[in-house]
C-alpha positions in Angstrom: 93.1 288.1 183.8 93.1 288.4 187.6 89.6 288.2 189.0 88.2 290.6 191.6 85.6 289.8 194.2 82.7 292.1 193.6 80.8 293.8 196.4 77.3 292.6 196.5 74.3 293.3 198.8 74.3 291.0 201.9 71.6 288.4 201.9 68.6 288.9 204.1 68.2 285.3 205.1 70.7 282.5 205.6 70.3 278.7 205.9 73.2 277.1 207.6 73.2 273.4 208.8 76.0 272.4 211.2 75.4 268.7 210.3 76.6 269.3 206.8 79.8 271.1 207.9 81.2 268.4 210.3 83.2 265.9 208.3 82.2 262.3 208.6 85.7 261.2 209.7 85.9 263.8 212.5 86.8 262.3 215.9 83.9 263.9 217.7 81.4 262.6 215.2 82.8 259.1 215.8 82.7 259.6 219.6 79.2 261.1 219.7 77.7 257.6 219.0 78.8 256.4 222.4 77.9 259.4 224.5 74.6 258.7 226.3 73.6 261.5 228.7 69.8 260.8 228.8 69.8 260.0 232.5 71.9 262.9 233.6 69.0 265.2 234.5 67.3 262.5 236.6 70.5 262.0 238.6 71.0 265.7 239.2 67.4 266.6 239.9 67.7 266.3 243.7 70.6 268.8 243.6 68.7 271.6 241.8 66.1 273.9 243.4 62.5 273.9 242.2 62.4 277.7 242.1 64.6 280.4 240.7 65.8 281.2 237.2 66.8 278.2 234.9 70.4 277.1 235.2 72.8 276.1 232.4 71.9 272.7 230.9 74.1 270.1 232.7 74.3 268.0 229.5 75.9 271.0 227.7 78.5 271.4 230.5 79.4 267.7 230.4 79.8 267.7 226.7 82.0 270.7 226.8 84.2 269.0 229.5 84.4 265.9 227.4 85.7 268.0 224.5 88.3 269.6 226.7 89.7 266.2 227.8 89.3 264.5 224.5 91.0 267.2 222.5 93.6 268.1 225.2 92.3 271.6 226.0 93.4 272.1 229.6 92.1 275.7 230.2 88.3 276.0 230.7 88.5 279.7 229.6 90.1 278.6 226.3 87.6 275.7 226.0 84.7 278.2 226.0 86.5 280.2 223.3 87.1 277.1 221.2 83.4 275.9 221.5 82.3 279.4 220.5 84.5 279.4 217.3 84.7 275.7 216.3 81.8 274.3 214.3 82.5 270.7 215.2 82.6 271.6 218.9 79.2 273.4 218.6 77.7 270.4 216.8 78.9 268.0 219.5 77.5 270.3 222.2 74.1 270.6 220.4 74.6 274.4 220.0 73.3 276.3 217.0 75.3 279.2 215.6 73.3 281.8 217.6 73.3 279.9 220.9 75.5 281.4 223.6 78.3 279.5 225.2 78.4 279.3 229.1 80.9 281.3 231.0 83.9 279.4 232.3 83.0 280.3 236.0 79.9 278.1 235.6 82.1 274.9 235.5 83.8 275.7 238.8 80.4 276.3 240.6 78.9 273.1 239.3 82.0 270.9 239.7 82.4 271.8 243.4 78.7 271.5 244.0 76.2 269.4 242.1 78.7 267.3 240.0 80.8 266.3 243.0 77.9 265.7 245.4 76.2 263.4 242.9 79.5 261.6 242.0 78.5 262.3 238.4 81.9 261.8 236.8 82.2 258.4 238.3 78.8 257.4 236.9 79.8 258.8 233.5 83.0 256.7 233.5 81.1 253.6 234.5 78.5 254.2 231.8 81.3 254.3 229.2 82.9 251.1 230.6 79.5 249.4 230.4 79.3 250.4 226.7 82.8 249.0 226.1 81.7 245.7 227.7 78.5 245.7 225.6 80.5 246.2 222.4 82.6 243.1 223.3 85.9 245.0 223.8 86.5 243.7 227.3 87.6 240.0 227.6 87.7 240.0 231.4 90.5 237.4 231.7 93.8 239.3 231.9 94.0 242.6 233.7 97.0 244.9 234.1 97.5 247.5 236.9 99.9 250.4 237.1 100.2 254.0 238.4 101.7 257.2 237.0 102.6 260.3 238.8 100.8 263.5 237.8 102.1 266.8 239.1 99.8 268.6 241.5 99.0 272.3 241.4 101.5 273.1 244.1 105.1 274.2 244.6 107.8 274.0 247.2 107.9 277.7 247.8 104.4 277.4 249.4 105.1 274.5 251.6 106.1 273.6 255.2 108.8 271.1 256.4 107.6 267.9 258.0 108.6 268.8 261.6 106.6 272.1 261.4 103.4 270.7 260.0 100.6 269.9 262.5 97.2 268.9 261.0 95.6 269.3 264.4 96.2 273.0 264.4 94.1 273.5 261.2 90.6 275.0 261.6 88.2 273.3 259.1 85.8 276.3 259.4 88.2 278.8 257.8 90.5 276.5 255.8 90.4 276.5 252.0 88.6 273.7 250.1 91.7 271.6 249.4 92.7 271.7 253.0 89.3 270.6 254.2 89.4 267.7 251.8 92.9 266.8 253.2 91.5 266.6 256.7 88.6 264.4 255.5 90.9 261.8 253.9 93.5 261.4 256.7 91.9 258.1 257.7 91.5 256.7 254.1 93.8 254.0 252.8 94.5 255.8 249.5 95.7 259.0 251.2 96.4 259.7 254.9 96.4 256.1 256.2 98.4 254.6 253.3 101.6 254.8 255.2 102.9 256.1 258.6 105.9 257.7 256.9 105.3 261.5 256.6 106.5 263.4 253.5 109.5 265.7 253.8 107.4 268.7 252.8 103.6 269.5 252.9 102.0 272.0 250.5 99.9 274.7 252.0 97.6 274.9 248.9 97.2 271.1 248.5 98.3 269.2 251.6 97.0 265.8 250.3 99.5 265.9 247.4 102.7 263.9 248.0 106.2 265.3 247.9 108.1 262.8 245.8 111.4 262.3 244.0 110.4 259.0 242.3 111.1 260.4 238.8 114.9 260.4 239.4 115.0 264.1 239.0 113.9 267.2 241.0 111.2 266.3 243.6 107.7 267.7 243.2 104.2 267.5 244.7 102.1 264.8 242.9 99.2 262.4 242.9 99.2 258.9 241.6 96.8 258.1 238.8 96.0 254.3 239.1 94.7 252.4 236.1 93.2 248.9 236.0 92.9 247.8 232.3 91.7 244.9 230.3 94.6 243.9 228.2 92.6 242.7 225.1 92.0 246.2 223.8 93.5 248.4 226.6 90.1 249.4 227.9 90.3 251.2 231.3 87.9 249.3 233.6 88.7 251.3 236.7 90.6 254.4 237.8 91.6 255.6 241.3 93.5 258.6 242.7 95.9 258.0 245.6 99.1 259.4 247.2 102.3 258.9 245.2 103.7 256.1 247.4 103.9 252.4 246.8 101.6 251.3 249.6 98.8 253.6 248.4 99.1 252.4 244.8 98.9 248.8 245.9 95.9 249.6 248.0 94.3 251.4 245.2 94.7 248.3 243.0 92.9 246.2 245.5 90.1 248.7 245.6 89.8 248.7 241.8 89.7 244.9 241.6 87.0 244.6 244.2 84.9 247.5 242.7 85.2 246.1 239.2 83.9 242.8 240.4 81.0 244.3 242.3 80.0 246.8 239.5 80.6 244.8 236.3 81.0 241.2 237.6 84.4 241.0 236.0 86.7 238.6 237.8 90.1 238.3 236.0 92.1 235.1 236.0 95.4 236.9 235.8 96.7 240.2 237.0 99.8 241.7 235.4 101.9 244.4 237.2 105.5 245.4 237.9 107.7 244.7 240.9 106.0 247.4 243.1 103.0 245.1 243.4 105.0 242.0 244.1 105.1 242.2 248.0 104.3 239.0 249.8 101.1 240.4 251.4 99.7 241.5 248.0 100.6 238.2 246.3 98.9 236.4 249.2 95.8 238.6 248.8 95.6 237.9 245.1 96.1 234.2 245.3 94.3 233.1 248.5 91.6 235.7 248.8 90.7 236.7 245.2 91.8 233.6 243.3 93.9 235.6 240.8 97.1 234.3 239.3 99.8 237.0 239.8 102.0 237.5 236.7 104.1 239.9 238.9 107.9 239.9 239.6 108.5 239.1 243.3 109.6 242.0 245.4 112.7 240.5 247.0 115.6 242.1 248.8 117.5 238.9 249.7 120.1 239.2 247.0 123.7 239.5 248.2 126.4 241.5 246.6 129.4 240.0 248.4 129.5 236.9 246.2 128.3 234.6 248.9 125.5 232.1 248.6 122.0 233.6 248.1 118.7 232.5 249.5 117.9 230.8 246.2 120.8 228.4 246.8 119.0 227.0 249.9 116.2 224.4 249.4 113.2 224.5 251.7 112.0 221.2 253.0 108.3 221.4 253.8 108.1 218.2 255.8 111.0 219.1 258.1 110.3 222.8 258.1 113.9 223.5 257.4 116.3 224.9 254.8 119.0 222.6 253.3 122.2 224.4 252.5 124.4 223.7 249.4 126.4 221.1 251.3 123.4 219.3 252.7 123.2 220.7 256.3 119.9 221.9 257.8 118.9 225.4 258.9 116.1 225.2 261.5 113.8 227.9 262.9 115.7 230.0 265.5 112.9 229.9 268.1 111.4 226.5 268.6 109.8 227.3 272.0 106.8 229.0 270.4 103.7 226.9 269.9 102.5 228.1 266.5 104.2 229.2 263.3 103.1 232.9 263.3 104.2 233.5 266.8 107.8 233.0 265.7 107.7 235.9 263.3 109.0 239.4 264.0 107.4 242.7 263.0 108.4 242.1 259.4 106.5 238.7 259.4 109.7 236.8 258.8 110.8 233.5 260.3 114.6 233.2 260.8 116.2 229.8 260.0 119.7 229.4 261.5 122.4 226.8 261.0 124.4 225.3 263.8 127.6 227.1 264.7 129.3 223.7 264.9 128.3 222.8 261.4 129.3 226.2 259.9 132.5 226.4 261.9 134.0 223.3 260.3 132.5 223.7 256.8 134.9 224.2 253.9 132.3 226.4 252.1 132.0 228.9 255.0 133.9 231.7 253.2 131.4 231.4 250.3 128.4 231.2 252.6 128.8 233.3 255.7 132.4 234.8 255.8 131.5 237.5 258.3 129.1 235.5 260.6 129.6 232.5 262.9 126.6 230.8 261.2 124.3 231.3 258.3 120.7 232.3 258.6 117.9 232.6 256.1 114.7 234.5 256.5 111.4 233.1 255.2 108.2 235.1 254.9 105.0 233.6 256.3 103.5 234.0 252.8 106.6 232.5 251.1 104.3 229.9 249.4 102.6 232.5 247.3 106.0 234.1 246.4 107.2 230.7 245.2 104.1 230.4 243.1 104.8 233.8 241.5 108.3 232.7 240.8 107.1 229.5 239.1 104.6 231.4 237.0 107.4 233.7 235.8 108.9 230.7 234.0 105.9 230.1 231.8 105.1 231.3 228.3 101.9 232.9 229.5 104.0 235.1 231.8 106.1 236.3 228.8 102.9 237.2 226.9 101.5 239.0 229.9 104.6 241.2 230.3 104.1 242.2 226.7 100.5 243.1 227.4 101.5 245.2 230.4 103.1 247.7 228.0 99.5 248.7 227.0 98.9 250.4 230.4 102.2 252.3 230.1 101.2 253.4 226.6 97.9 254.7 228.1 99.8 256.9 230.5 102.0 258.2 227.7 98.9 259.0 225.7 97.4 260.7 228.8 100.4 263.1 229.2 101.4 263.7 225.6 98.1 263.8 223.7 95.6 264.7 226.3 98.1 267.1 228.0 97.3 265.8 231.5 100.8 266.1 232.9 99.8 268.6 235.6 96.5 268.9 237.5 94.5 272.1 237.4 92.2 271.2 240.3 93.4 270.8 243.9 92.6 268.4 246.6 91.8 264.6 246.5 88.4 265.3 244.9 89.9 267.5 242.2 92.4 264.7 241.3 89.5 262.2 241.2 87.5 264.4 238.9 90.3 265.0 236.5 91.4 261.3 236.4 87.8 260.1 235.8 87.2 262.5 233.0 90.6 261.7 231.4 89.9 257.9 231.6 86.5 258.5 230.1 88.0 260.4 227.3 90.5 257.7 226.6 87.8 255.0 226.5 85.7 257.0 224.2 88.6 257.5 221.8 89.2 253.8 221.9 85.6 253.1 221.1 85.7 255.5 218.1 88.9 253.8 216.9 87.9 250.2 217.2 84.2 250.4 216.1 83.9 252.0 212.6 81.0 254.2 211.7 78.2 252.6 209.7 78.2 253.5 206.0 
């Protein structure tokens, strides 16, 4: 017999406990153990007035933002709706059933004001990293660095060609917020001063974003999200926003290494990265200034495609300061009149070693060595010693293991874009990119803590 739900008088009183309706295996329940926001009010107190009506609890807004980045909810308007309807979200935000949810405009006012002025998102990220270190998830021996391009909230239709863009003509008093931030970072290494090369187009809405075609497809405006991770458990120990060019990404890695050392006293023995970080200057900085072994492929453009002898076929003699060609003849520095070694270099910091025209003219191997030149020459960088060290390290078993570990940082970027949905920024300007990257890295570390440390029974 089919049953029928009877109409009964509604109860006058209800007893509802959110704690009982959130499953024990829910992701937010596992993460809640590692979210410590006790000191947030003391940090923000100088940025609040002592008079006026009470504002929205900053801890509530931070918890709601964490939900958005942890669960991949990109819209703050949708985030407010989800927190209003989802019991687990309400439990994580410490909201009862009858408590109101803040309006989405509240986030914008606080983000551009108190949160940014107090550098709150950076402090939140560092607090989570400190918790990861305290839980023993960071080994501190092998670090990996990489960058990924994140589309900016800008398009080509609202941009200006390079020859028509003049930053000096902008008035900071009437410019939008993103343009003001662009003018403020023109002298910073991660943005305006990263390279003298100017982009082909400049966005009107977000001038600090970089027009790039590095993805081998249609070009777009983007920022570079730089990660420095510990390869034991893929914990993000630092994050930095920069322009989407190689020089800025290398500079951001240097900043992250120094900041991690100063903040957490973490000094890695090995740094793993791809060829973009294998320039002679960067390798020299790692080895001679930081004492870090570079497990990085050397960035080298000396390979020849005409079948002639390459630079690797010539042996350098340190005692004679000369290269020895495959038939045993020397190549000496082209300018011996200079007093010291560095004065013989050009703008590219290269020393040219040249063979004698007499030796090359009568050599039987000339057509295999310099068929289109009267004599062979070889360029040597002033930091070639560190490049040779990197090449020697690439032949070790530890290097092979490091290259496998490097995949972890690429997996983090895949997780960032596919699971957390951060493939395009919502906020504009360098500060907007920093805020989003810090919150996303914090969310990834919290998810890693919840995964690796099981809940007590």
